[in-house]
PDBQT receptor file of N, H, CA, C and O in Angstrom, charges set to zero:
ATOM      1  N   MET A   1       0.845  -1.178   0.000  1.00  0.00    +0.000 N 
ATOM      2  CA  MET A   1       0.000   0.000   0.000  1.00  0.00    +0.000 C 
ATOM      3  C   MET A   1       0.893   1.245   0.000  1.00  0.00    +0.000 C 
ATOM      4  O   MET A   1       1.810   1.370   0.812  1.00  0.00    +0.000 OA
ATOM      5  N   GLU A   2       0.611   2.138  -0.905  1.00  0.00    +0.000 N 
ATOM      6  H   GLU A   2      -0.133   2.037  -1.565  1.00  0.00    +0.000 HD
ATOM      7  CA  GLU A   2       1.390   3.361  -1.014  1.00  0.00    +0.000 C 
ATOM      8  C   GLU A   2       0.783   4.459  -0.144  1.00  0.00    +0.000 C 
ATOM      9  O   GLU A   2      -0.437   4.565  -0.019  1.00  0.00    +0.000 OA
ATOM     10  N   ILE A   3       1.635   5.260   0.445  1.00  0.00    +0.000 N 
ATOM     11  H   ILE A   3       2.626   5.174   0.344  1.00  0.00    +0.000 HD
ATOM     12  CA  ILE A   3       1.186   6.424   1.208  1.00  0.00    +0.000 C 
ATOM     13  C   ILE A   3       0.921   7.537   0.197  1.00  0.00    +0.000 C 
ATOM     14  O   ILE A   3       1.762   7.829  -0.653  1.00  0.00    +0.000 OA
ATOM     15  N   THR A   4      -0.255   8.154   0.298  1.00  0.00    +0.000 N 
ATOM     16  H   THR A   4      -0.939   7.917   0.988  1.00  0.00    +0.000 HD
ATOM     17  CA  THR A   4      -0.626   9.230  -0.620  1.00  0.00    +0.000 C 
ATOM     18  C   THR A   4      -0.825  10.534   0.134  1.00  0.00    +0.000 C 
ATOM     19  O   THR A   4      -1.060  10.530   1.343  1.00  0.00    +0.000 OA
ATOM     20  N   LYS A   5      -0.733  11.639  -0.572  1.00  0.00    +0.000 N 
ATOM     21  H   LYS A   5      -0.543  11.642  -1.554  1.00  0.00    +0.000 HD
ATOM     22  CA  LYS A   5      -0.864  12.957   0.051  1.00  0.00    +0.000 C 
ATOM     23  C   LYS A   5      -2.269  13.233   0.549  1.00  0.00    +0.000 C 
ATOM     24  O   LYS A   5      -2.478  14.165   1.324  1.00  0.00    +0.000 OA
ATOM     25  N   GLU A   6      -3.237  12.437   0.116  1.00  0.00    +0.000 N 
ATOM     26  H   GLU A   6      -3.068  11.679  -0.514  1.00  0.00    +0.000 HD
ATOM     27  CA  GLU A   6      -4.617  12.612   0.558  1.00  0.00    +0.000 C 
ATOM     28  C   GLU A   6      -4.902  11.935   1.889  1.00  0.00    +0.000 C 
ATOM     29  O   GLU A   6      -5.952  12.159   2.491  1.00  0.00    +0.000 OA
ATOM     30  N   MET A   7      -3.964  11.105   2.353  1.00  0.00    +0.000 N 
ATOM     31  H   MET A   7      -3.111  10.923   1.864  1.00  0.00    +0.000 HD
ATOM     32  CA  MET A   7      -4.142  10.394   3.618  1.00  0.00    +0.000 C 
ATOM     33  C   MET A   7      -3.968  11.365   4.785  1.00  0.00    +0.000 C 
ATOM     34  O   MET A   7      -3.201  12.325   4.701  1.00  0.00    +0.000 OA
ATOM     35  N   THR A   8      -4.690  11.101   5.869  1.00  0.00    +0.000 N 
ATOM     36  H   THR A   8      -5.313  10.321   5.936  1.00  0.00    +0.000 HD
ATOM     37  CA  THR A   8      -4.502  11.929   7.062  1.00  0.00    +0.000 C 
ATOM     38  C   THR A   8      -3.244  11.493   7.796  1.00  0.00    +0.000 C 
ATOM     39  O   THR A   8      -2.781  10.361   7.652  1.00  0.00    +0.000 OA
ATOM     40  N   ILE A   9      -2.706  12.401   8.578  1.00  0.00    +0.000 N 
ATOM     41  H   ILE A   9      -3.082  13.321   8.695  1.00  0.00    +0.000 HD
ATOM     42  CA  ILE A   9      -1.525  12.081   9.378  1.00  0.00    +0.000 C 
ATOM     43  C   ILE A   9      -1.831  10.904  10.299  1.00  0.00    +0.000 C 
ATOM     44  O   ILE A   9      -1.016   9.994  10.450  1.00  0.00    +0.000 OA
ATOM     45  N   GLY A  10      -3.006  10.931  10.908  1.00  0.00    +0.000 N 
ATOM     46  H   GLY A  10      -3.668  11.670  10.785  1.00  0.00    +0.000 HD
ATOM     47  CA  GLY A  10      -3.411   9.862  11.820  1.00  0.00    +0.000 C 
ATOM     48  C   GLY A  10      -3.418   8.498  11.148  1.00  0.00    +0.000 C 
ATOM     49  O   GLY A  10      -2.930   7.522  11.719  1.00  0.00    +0.000 OA
ATOM     50  N   ASP A  11      -3.971   8.420   9.933  1.00  0.00    +0.000 N 
ATOM     51  H   ASP A  11      -4.368   9.213   9.469  1.00  0.00    +0.000 HD
ATOM     52  CA  ASP A  11      -4.008   7.155   9.204  1.00  0.00    +0.000 C 
ATOM     53  C   ASP A  11      -2.603   6.655   8.886  1.00  0.00    +0.000 C 
ATOM     54  O   ASP A  11      -2.316   5.464   9.004  1.00  0.00    +0.000 OA
ATOM     55  N   VAL A  12      -1.739   7.569   8.487  1.00  0.00    +0.000 N 
ATOM     56  H   VAL A  12      -1.971   8.536   8.391  1.00  0.00    +0.000 HD
ATOM     57  CA  VAL A  12      -0.372   7.191   8.137  1.00  0.00    +0.000 C 
ATOM     58  C   VAL A  12       0.356   6.649   9.365  1.00  0.00    +0.000 C 
ATOM     59  O   VAL A  12       1.017   5.613   9.293  1.00  0.00    +0.000 OA
ATOM     60  N   VAL A  13       0.234   7.343  10.475  1.00  0.00    +0.000 N 
ATOM     61  H   VAL A  13      -0.304   8.184  10.533  1.00  0.00    +0.000 HD
ATOM     62  CA  VAL A  13       0.925   6.921  11.704  1.00  0.00    +0.000 C 
ATOM     63  C   VAL A  13       0.396   5.569  12.190  1.00  0.00    +0.000 C 
ATOM     64  O   VAL A  13       1.173   4.723  12.633  1.00  0.00    +0.000 OA
ATOM     65  N   ARG A  14      -0.912   5.366  12.110  1.00  0.00    +0.000 N 
ATOM     66  H   ARG A  14      -1.543   6.053  11.750  1.00  0.00    +0.000 HD
ATOM     67  CA  ARG A  14      -1.490   4.086  12.544  1.00  0.00    +0.000 C 
ATOM     68  C   ARG A  14      -1.046   2.925  11.655  1.00  0.00    +0.000 C 
ATOM     69  O   ARG A  14      -0.743   1.839  12.149  1.00  0.00    +0.000 OA
ATOM     70  N   ASN A  15      -1.009   3.158  10.358  1.00  0.00    +0.000 N 
ATOM     71  H   ASN A  15      -1.255   4.040   9.957  1.00  0.00    +0.000 HD
ATOM     72  CA  ASN A  15      -0.714   2.075   9.415  1.00  0.00    +0.000 C 
ATOM     73  C   ASN A  15       0.770   1.896   9.112  1.00  0.00    +0.000 C 
ATOM     74  O   ASN A  15       1.194   0.829   8.669  1.00  0.00    +0.000 OA
ATOM     75  N   PHE A  16       1.551   2.935   9.350  1.00  0.00    +0.000 N 
ATOM     76  H   PHE A  16       1.207   3.802   9.709  1.00  0.00    +0.000 HD
ATOM     77  CA  PHE A  16       2.978   2.899   9.035  1.00  0.00    +0.000 C 
ATOM     78  C   PHE A  16       3.763   3.510  10.203  1.00  0.00    +0.000 C 
ATOM     79  O   PHE A  16       4.185   4.662  10.114  1.00  0.00    +0.000 OA
ATOM     80  N   PRO A  17       3.963   2.774  11.277  1.00  0.00    +0.000 N 
ATOM     81  CA  PRO A  17       4.612   3.314  12.472  1.00  0.00    +0.000 C 
ATOM     82  C   PRO A  17       5.978   3.953  12.223  1.00  0.00    +0.000 C 
ATOM     83  O   PRO A  17       6.354   4.897  12.917  1.00  0.00    +0.000 OA
ATOM     84  N   LYS A  18       6.721   3.447  11.238  1.00  0.00    +0.000 N 
ATOM     85  H   LYS A  18       6.415   2.680  10.674  1.00  0.00    +0.000 HD
ATOM     86  CA  LYS A  18       8.035   4.022  10.939  1.00  0.00    +0.000 C 
ATOM     87  C   LYS A  18       7.930   5.440  10.382  1.00  0.00    +0.000 C 
ATOM     88  O   LYS A  18       8.927   6.161  10.333  1.00  0.00    +0.000 OA
ATOM     89  N   SER A  19       6.746   5.839   9.969  1.00  0.00    +0.000 N 
ATOM     90  H   SER A  19       5.937   5.253  10.009  1.00  0.00    +0.000 HD
ATOM     91  CA  SER A  19       6.552   7.168   9.389  1.00  0.00    +0.000 C 
ATOM     92  C   SER A  19       6.756   8.287  10.405  1.00  0.00    +0.000 C 
ATOM     93  O   SER A  19       7.036   9.424  10.026  1.00  0.00    +0.000 OA
ATOM     94  N   VAL A  20       6.619   7.978  11.678  1.00  0.00    +0.000 N 
ATOM     95  H   VAL A  20       6.391   7.055  11.986  1.00  0.00    +0.000 HD
ATOM     96  CA  VAL A  20       6.755   9.005  12.715  1.00  0.00    +0.000 C 
ATOM     97  C   VAL A  20       8.128   9.673  12.643  1.00  0.00    +0.000 C 
ATOM     98  O   VAL A  20       8.232  10.894  12.755  1.00  0.00    +0.000 OA
ATOM     99  N   GLU A  21       9.162   8.887  12.458  1.00  0.00    +0.000 N 
ATOM    100  H   GLU A  21       9.077   7.894  12.367  1.00  0.00    +0.000 HD
ATOM    101  CA  GLU A  21      10.517   9.453  12.357  1.00  0.00    +0.000 C 
ATOM    102  C   GLU A  21      10.631  10.424  11.190  1.00  0.00    +0.000 C 
ATOM    103  O   GLU A  21      11.227  11.494  11.317  1.00  0.00    +0.000 OA
ATOM    104  N   VAL A  22      10.057  10.046  10.056  1.00  0.00    +0.000 N 
ATOM    105  H   VAL A  22       9.573   9.177   9.953  1.00  0.00    +0.000 HD
ATOM    106  CA  VAL A  22      10.099  10.910   8.871  1.00  0.00    +0.000 C 
ATOM    107  C   VAL A  22       9.321  12.192   9.130  1.00  0.00    +0.000 C 
ATOM    108  O   VAL A  22       9.797  13.282   8.812  1.00  0.00    +0.000 OA
ATOM    109  N   LEU A  23       8.141  12.072   9.700  1.00  0.00    +0.000 N 
ATOM    110  H   LEU A  23       7.754  11.187   9.959  1.00  0.00    +0.000 HD
ATOM    111  CA  LEU A  23       7.337  13.262   9.992  1.00  0.00    +0.000 C 
ATOM    112  C   LEU A  23       8.083  14.193  10.941  1.00  0.00    +0.000 C 
ATOM    113  O   LEU A  23       8.087  15.408  10.743  1.00  0.00    +0.000 OA
ATOM    114  N   PHE A  24       8.709  13.635  11.964  1.00  0.00    +0.000 N 
ATOM    115  H   PHE A  24       8.706  12.649  12.125  1.00  0.00    +0.000 HD
ATOM    116  CA  PHE A  24       9.499  14.449  12.884  1.00  0.00    +0.000 C 
ATOM    117  C   PHE A  24      10.639  15.154  12.165  1.00  0.00    +0.000 C 
ATOM    118  O   PHE A  24      10.934  16.314  12.451  1.00  0.00    +0.000 OA
ATOM    119  N   SER A  25      11.278  14.459  11.233  1.00  0.00    +0.000 N 
ATOM    120  H   SER A  25      11.038  13.517  11.000  1.00  0.00    +0.000 HD
ATOM    121  CA  SER A  25      12.408  15.054  10.520  1.00  0.00    +0.000 C 
ATOM    122  C   SER A  25      11.982  16.247   9.671  1.00  0.00    +0.000 C 
ATOM    123  O   SER A  25      12.814  17.086   9.325  1.00  0.00    +0.000 OA
ATOM    124  N   PHE A  26      10.705  16.332   9.334  1.00  0.00    +0.000 N 
ATOM    125  H   PHE A  26      10.029  15.650   9.615  1.00  0.00    +0.000 HD
ATOM    126  CA  PHE A  26      10.169  17.459   8.582  1.00  0.00    +0.000 C 
ATOM    127  C   PHE A  26       9.595  18.532   9.513  1.00  0.00    +0.000 C 
ATOM    128  O   PHE A  26       8.991  19.501   9.054  1.00  0.00    +0.000 OA
ATOM    129  N   GLY A  27       9.786  18.353  10.814  1.00  0.00    +0.000 N 
ATOM    130  H   GLY A  27      10.277  17.566  11.187  1.00  0.00    +0.000 HD
ATOM    131  CA  GLY A  27       9.279  19.329  11.773  1.00  0.00    +0.000 C 
ATOM    132  C   GLY A  27       7.808  19.156  12.096  1.00  0.00    +0.000 C 
ATOM    133  O   GLY A  27       7.184  20.039  12.684  1.00  0.00    +0.000 OA
ATOM    134  N   MET A  28       7.266  18.032  11.716  1.00  0.00    +0.000 N 
ATOM    135  H   MET A  28       7.774  17.315  11.238  1.00  0.00    +0.000 HD
ATOM    136  CA  MET A  28       5.844  17.751  11.948  1.00  0.00    +0.000 C 
ATOM    137  C   MET A  28       5.703  16.955  13.238  1.00  0.00    +0.000 C 
ATOM    138  O   MET A  28       5.631  15.726  13.220  1.00  0.00    +0.000 OA
ATOM    139  N   HIS A  29       5.665  17.663  14.343  1.00  0.00    +0.000 N 
ATOM    140  H   HIS A  29       5.724  18.661  14.358  1.00  0.00    +0.000 HD
ATOM    141  CA  HIS A  29       5.574  17.030  15.656  1.00  0.00    +0.000 C 
ATOM    142  C   HIS A  29       4.118  16.890  16.096  1.00  0.00    +0.000 C 
ATOM    143  O   HIS A  29       3.834  16.683  17.275  1.00  0.00    +0.000 OA
ATOM    144  N   CYS A  30       3.211  17.004  15.146  1.00  0.00    +0.000 N 
ATOM    145  H   CYS A  30       3.443  17.172  14.188  1.00  0.00    +0.000 HD
ATOM    146  CA  CYS A  30       1.779  17.006  15.440  1.00  0.00    +0.000 C 
ATOM    147  C   CYS A  30       1.156  15.618  15.321  1.00  0.00    +0.000 C 
ATOM    148  O   CYS A  30      -0.065  15.506  15.214  1.00  0.00    +0.000 OA
ATOM    149  N   VAL A  31       1.960  14.568  15.336  1.00  0.00    +0.000 N 
ATOM    150  H   VAL A  31       2.952  14.660  15.422  1.00  0.00    +0.000 HD
ATOM    151  CA  VAL A  31       1.430  13.227  15.110  1.00  0.00    +0.000 C 
ATOM    152  C   VAL A  31       0.397  12.806  16.156  1.00  0.00    +0.000 C 
ATOM    153  O   VAL A  31      -0.452  11.961  15.872  1.00  0.00    +0.000 OA
ATOM    154  N   GLY A  32       0.453  13.365  17.326  1.00  0.00    +0.000 N 
ATOM    155  H   GLY A  32       1.143  14.052  17.556  1.00  0.00    +0.000 HD
ATOM    156  CA  GLY A  32      -0.496  12.991  18.366  1.00  0.00    +0.000 C 
ATOM    157  C   GLY A  32      -1.563  14.029  18.651  1.00  0.00    +0.000 C 
ATOM    158  O   GLY A  32      -2.433  13.805  19.492  1.00  0.00    +0.000 OA
ATOM    159  N   CYS A  33      -1.512  15.159  17.968  1.00  0.00    +0.000 N 
ATOM    160  H   CYS A  33      -0.805  15.342  17.285  1.00  0.00    +0.000 HD
ATOM    161  CA  CYS A  33      -2.494  16.209  18.256  1.00  0.00    +0.000 C 
ATOM    162  C   CYS A  33      -3.827  15.894  17.566  1.00  0.00    +0.000 C 
ATOM    163  O   CYS A  33      -3.853  15.162  16.577  1.00  0.00    +0.000 OA
ATOM    164  N   PRO A  34      -4.912  16.435  18.075  1.00  0.00    +0.000 N 
ATOM    165  CA  PRO A  34      -6.237  16.135  17.515  1.00  0.00    +0.000 C 
ATOM    166  C   PRO A  34      -6.379  16.447  16.025  1.00  0.00    +0.000 C 
ATOM    167  O   PRO A  34      -7.097  15.740  15.318  1.00  0.00    +0.000 OA
ATOM    168  N   SER A  35      -5.718  17.474  15.544  1.00  0.00    +0.000 N 
ATOM    169  H   SER A  35      -5.134  18.048  16.118  1.00  0.00    +0.000 HD
ATOM    170  CA  SER A  35      -5.869  17.826  14.124  1.00  0.00    +0.000 C 
ATOM    171  C   SER A  35      -5.258  16.776  13.203  1.00  0.00    +0.000 C 
ATOM    172  O   SER A  35      -5.605  16.720  12.024  1.00  0.00    +0.000 OA
ATOM    173  N   SER A  36      -4.362  15.949  13.715  1.00  0.00    +0.000 N 
ATOM    174  H   SER A  36      -4.080  15.995  14.674  1.00  0.00    +0.000 HD
ATOM    175  CA  SER A  36      -3.739  14.928  12.872  1.00  0.00    +0.000 C 
ATOM    176  C   SER A  36      -4.745  13.893  12.386  1.00  0.00    +0.000 C 
ATOM    177  O   SER A  36      -4.482  13.175  11.421  1.00  0.00    +0.000 OA
ATOM    178  N   GLN A  37      -5.884  13.815  13.043  1.00  0.00    +0.000 N 
ATOM    179  H   GLN A  37      -6.097  14.399  13.827  1.00  0.00    +0.000 HD
ATOM    180  CA  GLN A  37      -6.905  12.850  12.650  1.00  0.00    +0.000 C 
ATOM    181  C   GLN A  37      -7.688  13.290  11.412  1.00  0.00    +0.000 C 
ATOM    182  O   GLN A  37      -8.323  12.466  10.752  1.00  0.00    +0.000 OA
ATOM    183  N   SER A  38      -7.644  14.587  11.096  1.00  0.00    +0.000 N 
ATOM    184  H   SER A  38      -7.129  15.256  11.631  1.00  0.00    +0.000 HD
ATOM    185  CA  SER A  38      -8.388  15.062   9.931  1.00  0.00    +0.000 C 
ATOM    186  C   SER A  38      -7.527  15.824   8.932  1.00  0.00    +0.000 C 
ATOM    187  O   SER A  38      -7.975  16.095   7.818  1.00  0.00    +0.000 OA
ATOM    188  N   GLU A  39      -6.305  16.173   9.307  1.00  0.00    +0.000 N 
ATOM    189  H   GLU A  39      -5.941  15.953  10.212  1.00  0.00    +0.000 HD
ATOM    190  CA  GLU A  39      -5.423  16.924   8.418  1.00  0.00    +0.000 C 
ATOM    191  C   GLU A  39      -4.669  15.977   7.489  1.00  0.00    +0.000 C 
ATOM    192  O   GLU A  39      -4.044  15.018   7.942  1.00  0.00    +0.000 OA
ATOM    193  N   THR A  40      -4.735  16.254   6.189  1.00  0.00    +0.000 N 
ATOM    194  H   THR A  40      -5.243  17.033   5.822  1.00  0.00    +0.000 HD
ATOM    195  CA  THR A  40      -4.028  15.404   5.230  1.00  0.00    +0.000 C 
ATOM    196  C   THR A  40      -2.545  15.762   5.214  1.00  0.00    +0.000 C 
ATOM    197  O   THR A  40      -2.135  16.815   5.705  1.00  0.00    +0.000 OA
ATOM    198  N   LEU A  41      -1.761  14.870   4.644  1.00  0.00    +0.000 N 
ATOM    199  H   LEU A  41      -2.093  14.015   4.246  1.00  0.00    +0.000 HD
ATOM    200  CA  LEU A  41      -0.332  15.133   4.506  1.00  0.00    +0.000 C 
ATOM    201  C   LEU A  41      -0.099  16.373   3.648  1.00  0.00    +0.000 C 
ATOM    202  O   LEU A  41       0.806  17.161   3.923  1.00  0.00    +0.000 OA
ATOM    203  N   GLU A  42      -0.901  16.543   2.624  1.00  0.00    +0.000 N 
ATOM    204  H   GLU A  42      -1.636  15.903   2.400  1.00  0.00    +0.000 HD
ATOM    205  CA  GLU A  42      -0.763  17.708   1.751  1.00  0.00    +0.000 C 
ATOM    206  C   GLU A  42      -1.050  19.004   2.514  1.00  0.00    +0.000 C 
ATOM    207  O   GLU A  42      -0.321  19.985   2.368  1.00  0.00    +0.000 OA
ATOM    208  N   GLU A  43      -2.100  19.008   3.320  1.00  0.00    +0.000 N 
ATOM    209  H   GLU A  43      -2.692  18.210   3.439  1.00  0.00    +0.000 HD
ATOM    210  CA  GLU A  43      -2.428  20.190   4.124  1.00  0.00    +0.000 C 
ATOM    211  C   GLU A  43      -1.322  20.480   5.131  1.00  0.00    +0.000 C 
ATOM    212  O   GLU A  43      -0.940  21.635   5.321  1.00  0.00    +0.000 OA
ATOM    213  N   ALA A  44      -0.817  19.453   5.767  1.00  0.00    +0.000 N 
ATOM    214  H   ALA A  44      -1.128  18.515   5.613  1.00  0.00    +0.000 HD
ATOM    215  CA  ALA A  44       0.236  19.631   6.764  1.00  0.00    +0.000 C 
ATOM    216  C   ALA A  44       1.514  20.174   6.123  1.00  0.00    +0.000 C 
ATOM    217  O   ALA A  44       2.176  21.041   6.693  1.00  0.00    +0.000 OA
ATOM    218  N   ALA A  45       1.858  19.668   4.949  1.00  0.00    +0.000 N 
ATOM    219  H   ALA A  45       1.320  18.963   4.486  1.00  0.00    +0.000 HD
ATOM    220  CA  ALA A  45       3.051  20.161   4.249  1.00  0.00    +0.000 C 
ATOM    221  C   ALA A  45       2.902  21.648   3.949  1.00  0.00    +0.000 C 
ATOM    222  O   ALA A  45       3.849  22.416   4.114  1.00  0.00    +0.000 OA
ATOM    223  N   TYR A  46       1.726  22.050   3.513  1.00  0.00    +0.000 N 
ATOM    224  H   TYR A  46       0.956  21.426   3.379  1.00  0.00    +0.000 HD
ATOM    225  CA  TYR A  46       1.472  23.459   3.217  1.00  0.00    +0.000 C 
ATOM    226  C   TYR A  46       1.646  24.314   4.480  1.00  0.00    +0.000 C 
ATOM    227  O   TYR A  46       2.308  25.351   4.453  1.00  0.00    +0.000 OA
ATOM    228  N   VAL A  47       1.051  23.867   5.566  1.00  0.00    +0.000 N 
ATOM    229  H   VAL A  47       0.514  23.024   5.587  1.00  0.00    +0.000 HD
ATOM    230  CA  VAL A  47       1.122  24.599   6.831  1.00  0.00    +0.000 C 
ATOM    231  C   VAL A  47       2.564  24.721   7.324  1.00  0.00    +0.000 C 
ATOM    232  O   VAL A  47       2.956  25.747   7.878  1.00  0.00    +0.000 OA
ATOM    233  N   HIS A  48       3.346  23.661   7.116  1.00  0.00    +0.000 N 
ATOM    234  H   HIS A  48       3.027  22.827   6.665  1.00  0.00    +0.000 HD
ATOM    235  CA  HIS A  48       4.726  23.647   7.590  1.00  0.00    +0.000 C 
ATOM    236  C   HIS A  48       5.710  24.225   6.575  1.00  0.00    +0.000 C 
ATOM    237  O   HIS A  48       6.904  24.327   6.857  1.00  0.00    +0.000 OA
ATOM    238  N   GLY A  49       5.218  24.601   5.406  1.00  0.00    +0.000 N 
ATOM    239  H   GLY A  49       4.248  24.518   5.177  1.00  0.00    +0.000 HD
ATOM    240  CA  GLY A  49       6.029  25.331   4.437  1.00  0.00    +0.000 C 
ATOM    241  C   GLY A  49       6.999  24.532   3.593  1.00  0.00    +0.000 C 
ATOM    242  O   GLY A  49       8.094  25.009   3.296  1.00  0.00    +0.000 OA
ATOM    243  N   PHE A  50       6.616  23.317   3.198  1.00  0.00    +0.000 N 
ATOM    244  H   PHE A  50       5.726  22.929   3.439  1.00  0.00    +0.000 HD
ATOM    245  CA  PHE A  50       7.480  22.558   2.295  1.00  0.00    +0.000 C 
ATOM    246  C   PHE A  50       6.630  21.821   1.267  1.00  0.00    +0.000 C 
ATOM    247  O   PHE A  50       5.415  21.689   1.419  1.00  0.00    +0.000 OA
ATOM    248  N   GLU A  51       7.297  21.342   0.212  1.00  0.00    +0.000 N 
ATOM    249  H   GLU A  51       8.284  21.449   0.088  1.00  0.00    +0.000 HD
ATOM    250  CA  GLU A  51       6.617  20.638  -0.873  1.00  0.00    +0.000 C 
ATOM    251  C   GLU A  51       6.218  19.227  -0.436  1.00  0.00    +0.000 C 
ATOM    252  O   GLU A  51       7.032  18.483   0.112  1.00  0.00    +0.000 OA
ATOM    253  N   VAL A  52       4.989  18.880  -0.679  1.00  0.00    +0.000 N 
ATOM    254  H   VAL A  52       4.328  19.484  -1.124  1.00  0.00    +0.000 HD
ATOM    255  CA  VAL A  52       4.471  17.578  -0.253  1.00  0.00    +0.000 C 
ATOM    256  C   VAL A  52       5.166  16.421  -0.974  1.00  0.00    +0.000 C 
ATOM    257  O   VAL A  52       5.277  15.332  -0.410  1.00  0.00    +0.000 OA
ATOM    258  N   GLU A  53       5.629  16.629  -2.188  1.00  0.00    +0.000 N 
ATOM    259  H   GLU A  53       5.539  17.514  -2.646  1.00  0.00    +0.000 HD
ATOM    260  CA  GLU A  53       6.253  15.538  -2.941  1.00  0.00    +0.000 C 
ATOM    261  C   GLU A  53       7.525  15.028  -2.267  1.00  0.00    +0.000 C 
ATOM    262  O   GLU A  53       7.802  13.829  -2.285  1.00  0.00    +0.000 OA
ATOM    263  N   GLU A  54       8.286  15.927  -1.682  1.00  0.00    +0.000 N 
ATOM    264  H   GLU A  54       8.061  16.901  -1.668  1.00  0.00    +0.000 HD
ATOM    265  CA  GLU A  54       9.492  15.506  -0.956  1.00  0.00    +0.000 C 
ATOM    266  C   GLU A  54       9.114  14.627   0.237  1.00  0.00    +0.000 C 
ATOM    267  O   GLU A  54       9.751  13.606   0.495  1.00  0.00    +0.000 OA
ATOM    268  N   LEU A  55       8.080  15.035   0.952  1.00  0.00    +0.000 N 
ATOM    269  H   LEU A  55       7.563  15.864   0.742  1.00  0.00    +0.000 HD
ATOM    270  CA  LEU A  55       7.575  14.248   2.086  1.00  0.00    +0.000 C 
ATOM    271  C   LEU A  55       7.101  12.885   1.621  1.00  0.00    +0.000 C 
ATOM    272  O   LEU A  55       7.408  11.875   2.255  1.00  0.00    +0.000 OA
ATOM    273  N   MET A  56       6.357  12.840   0.522  1.00  0.00    +0.000 N 
ATOM    274  H   MET A  56       6.108  13.660   0.008  1.00  0.00    +0.000 HD
ATOM    275  CA  MET A  56       5.819  11.586   0.022  1.00  0.00    +0.000 C 
ATOM    276  C   MET A  56       6.942  10.607  -0.340  1.00  0.00    +0.000 C 
ATOM    277  O   MET A  56       6.848   9.412  -0.060  1.00  0.00    +0.000 OA
ATOM    278  N   THR A  57       7.988  11.120  -0.956  1.00  0.00    +0.000 N 
ATOM    279  H   THR A  57       8.065  12.090  -1.183  1.00  0.00    +0.000 HD
ATOM    280  CA  THR A  57       9.130  10.279  -1.319  1.00  0.00    +0.000 C 
ATOM    281  C   THR A  57       9.728   9.650  -0.080  1.00  0.00    +0.000 C 
ATOM    282  O   THR A  57       9.959   8.441  -0.045  1.00  0.00    +0.000 OA
ATOM    283  N   LYS A  58       9.982  10.454   0.933  1.00  0.00    +0.000 N 
ATOM    284  H   LYS A  58       9.795  11.436   0.905  1.00  0.00    +0.000 HD
ATOM    285  CA  LYS A  58      10.607   9.942   2.162  1.00  0.00    +0.000 C 
ATOM    286  C   LYS A  58       9.696   8.956   2.890  1.00  0.00    +0.000 C 
ATOM    287  O   LYS A  58      10.160   7.930   3.388  1.00  0.00    +0.000 OA
ATOM    288  N   LEU A  59       8.407   9.265   2.951  1.00  0.00    +0.000 N 
ATOM    289  H   LEU A  59       8.031  10.098   2.546  1.00  0.00    +0.000 HD
ATOM    290  CA  LEU A  59       7.476   8.373   3.638  1.00  0.00    +0.000 C 
ATOM    291  C   LEU A  59       7.383   7.013   2.944  1.00  0.00    +0.000 C 
ATOM    292  O   LEU A  59       7.374   5.970   3.599  1.00  0.00    +0.000 OA
ATOM    293  N   ASN A  60       7.316   7.036   1.633  1.00  0.00    +0.000 N 
ATOM    294  H   ASN A  60       7.323   7.883   1.101  1.00  0.00    +0.000 HD
ATOM    295  CA  ASN A  60       7.195   5.765   0.911  1.00  0.00    +0.000 C 
ATOM    296  C   ASN A  60       8.495   4.971   0.909  1.00  0.00    +0.000 C 
ATOM    297  O   ASN A  60       8.470   3.758   0.702  1.00  0.00    +0.000 OA
ATOM    298  N   GLU A  61       9.620   5.622   1.133  1.00  0.00    +0.000 N 
ATOM    299  H   GLU A  61       9.640   6.607   1.302  1.00  0.00    +0.000 HD
ATOM    300  CA  GLU A  61      10.889   4.903   1.270  1.00  0.00    +0.000 C 
ATOM    301  C   GLU A  61      10.980   4.183   2.614  1.00  0.00    +0.000 C 
ATOM    302  O   GLU A  61      11.642   3.150   2.719  1.00  0.00    +0.000 OA
ATOM    303  N   CYS A  62      10.326   4.715   3.632  1.00  0.00    +0.000 N 
ATOM    304  H   CYS A  62       9.789   5.554   3.547  1.00  0.00    +0.000 HD
ATOM    305  CA  CYS A  62      10.498   4.167   4.991  1.00  0.00    +0.000 C 
ATOM    306  C   CYS A  62       9.552   3.040   5.339  1.00  0.00    +0.000 C 
ATOM    307  O   CYS A  62       9.801   2.337   6.318  1.00  0.00    +0.000 OA
ATOM    308  N   LYS A  63       8.499   2.832   4.605  1.00  0.00    +0.000 N 
ATOM    309  H   LYS A  63       8.297   3.403   3.809  1.00  0.00    +0.000 HD
ATOM    310  CA  LYS A  63       7.492   1.866   5.020  1.00  0.00    +0.000 C 
ATOM    311  C   LYS A  63       7.901   0.449   5.003  1.00  0.00    +0.000 C 
ATOM    312  O   LYS A  63       7.105  -0.427   5.341  1.00  0.00    +0.000 OA
TER     313      LYS A  63
């Protein structure tokens, strides 16, 4: 199963535990906050100021 930018942070963390390290490396320390349950990876990348494609590459490499 591939991780997509439409997935929520919560779904990614639940299904791919190794993703937490990658998210942290991008400054996304929100893995446990309530918004992670509804915020997509694409939305989070925008909020944190980086391109989602770079995040997607790293996440799919770690799974």
